[in-house]
N, C-alpha and C positions, 0 to 999 in steps of 0.2 A: 153251373158251367161245367162242361165236359172237358176232360183232358184231351189234348190232341196228341196222338201217337205218331211218331215218325213212320214214314212209309218203309216197308221192308225192301231190302235191296233185291232188285229183280234178277241180278246175276248171282246164281247159286255158287257156293264155294265148291270147286271141283275136288271131289274126294275119291272118285272112281279109280284113278291111277294109283293112289296110295293103297287102296284096298287090294287092287290087282297085284301090286308089288309085294304086299305082305303075304298074299296067298301064294304067288309063284315062288317067292323067296323061301317058303316052307315046303315047296315041292307038292303043293296041294292043287289038284285039278278043280275045275269049276263044278264037276259032278260030285266030287268028294265034299266040297263046301255045301253044295245043295243038299246032299244026304245028311250032313251033320246038322245043318240049320233047319231043314224042313222047308226051305224056300226053293222055288223053281230055278233051274239053270237059266232060263230066259230072263227072269227078273234080275238075277244076280249079274248076268251079262249086261243088262241095261244099266244097272247101278254102276258097274265098272266102267261103262262108257259115258257116265254122267247124263244118261238119257232119262233117268227117273231118280227121284229122291226117296230114300227109305225113311220110314218113320223112326222116331228116336229109339223106340224099343227094338226095332230091327237093326238099327245101327249099333246099338249096345251089344246085341246078340252077335253080330258079325265080328265086332272088335274082340269080344270074349273068345270066340272060336279061333280067331287069328292071333290071340295074345298081343293085341295092339291097344294101347291107351286111346280112348275116344278122342282126347284132346290132340293127339298127334295128327289126326286127320285135318285139323284146322290150324295147326301151327304154321307160321310163315317159315319157309326154308331160309337158312342163313346163307346169303349169297355175298361174296366179297370179290370186288374187282381190283386187280393189280395191273396198272398200265406199265408198259415197258419203260417209259420215261421216269416213272416214280419207283420202279423196282429197285430195292437196295442192291448195291454191288457187294459181292461177297468174294472171298478167296478160299477155295477149297484145295489149293495147292497146284492148280494148273499153271504152266509156264506159258506166257504170251496168250493168256486167256482172259477175256472180260466176262465174268460170270455174274448173272443177276438172279436173285430169288424171285420167281414169278408167282409162287403161292404165298398166301398170307404168312407173316412171321410166326404167328401162334399156331398154325396148322400142324398137327402132329400125325395125322393119318397118312399124308402124302406130301412129298416135296417136289416142286417143279422148278428146274433151273434152266436158264437159257444161256448158252455160251457162244460168244463171238470169238472165234479162234483165228489167230494169225497163221500164216503159212508154215511156220516152224513150231507151232504150239504143241505141247505134249503134257501128259500127266505125270512126268517124272520117269527116270530110268528104272526105278525099282517098282515092283508090283505093290499095290496097296489094296486095302479092303475098306468097305463102308459098312458100318453097323446097321444093316437093314435086311429085310427079307428078299426084296426084289429090286433090281435096277433095270431100267429101260433106257436105251440111248436111241434117239431118233435124229437122223441127219437131215437137216432142212436144205442145206447147200454145201457143196464141197465133198470131200472124202475123208474118212477117219478110219484108222485101223485100231482095233482093240486087241491088245496082246494079253493072253492068259498064260499060265505056267506051261501048258502043253500045246498051244496053238494060237494063231492070230486070225482075226476075222476083219476083212475090209468092207466098209459100208460106204455106199454112194448116196447122193441126194435121194430122199424118199425112203431109204432103208431104215429099219429099226432092228435092234438087237436086245433081247431080254435074257437076263442071266441072274443067278443067285447073288444077293447082295454081299455076301461074305466071301465071294469068289475072288481070289487075288487077281488083279488086272492093272493095266495102265493103257494109255491111248496116245496116238500120234496123228497129226493132220498129214494127209498125203497130197501129192500132186503139185506142190509148190504154190498153192493158192489158199486163200482163207476158207474157213468153214463156219457154218452156223449149225449148232446142235441143241437139242433139248434133252435133258436128263429127267426122268421120272423115278423117284426113289420112294419105296414103300416099306415100312412107315418112315416118316421123316427122321433122319438120324440126329437132326439139330433143328430146333424150332426157331432159332434166331431171336428169341425173346430175351435172351440174357445179354 
């Protein structure tokens, strides 16, 4: 009796985008990759668009040139969903602010906070800093003024402000109405796991 082998999955694992990202992340052109590997630009382009599947030997060669572990091409990306209703409430010192941690608690690369701010909400009268490299404030609704040591910047709905994370600042809601804002902090100054 012959063993019955399961049918191969007819949907190939898309690896082209990962190869392209590795190549472009290193500042390498398609021509440079072709010259280094001895493969044609047309073939490499088709591989990056998932229009053809390279042999195992070719795949290993591409990964060696791109300093990419072969297994990384087939690894499932870690995707985590945080719904607003389930996002933990946190207190970063804002007055009249309901702040929620929208990124996963253990995420250390970036932190995403959503703040629902009352008309008189503010970050305190004193300037403060956050231990991170970059902060981005995006105003979804309302108006917020960010005050620095030497100037103030007022943002309306749709505006975003990017500044160094260790820059002393504070903020205040403007216009006598509530505001909704999102803060992006890189890297996360606090993982929330403790």
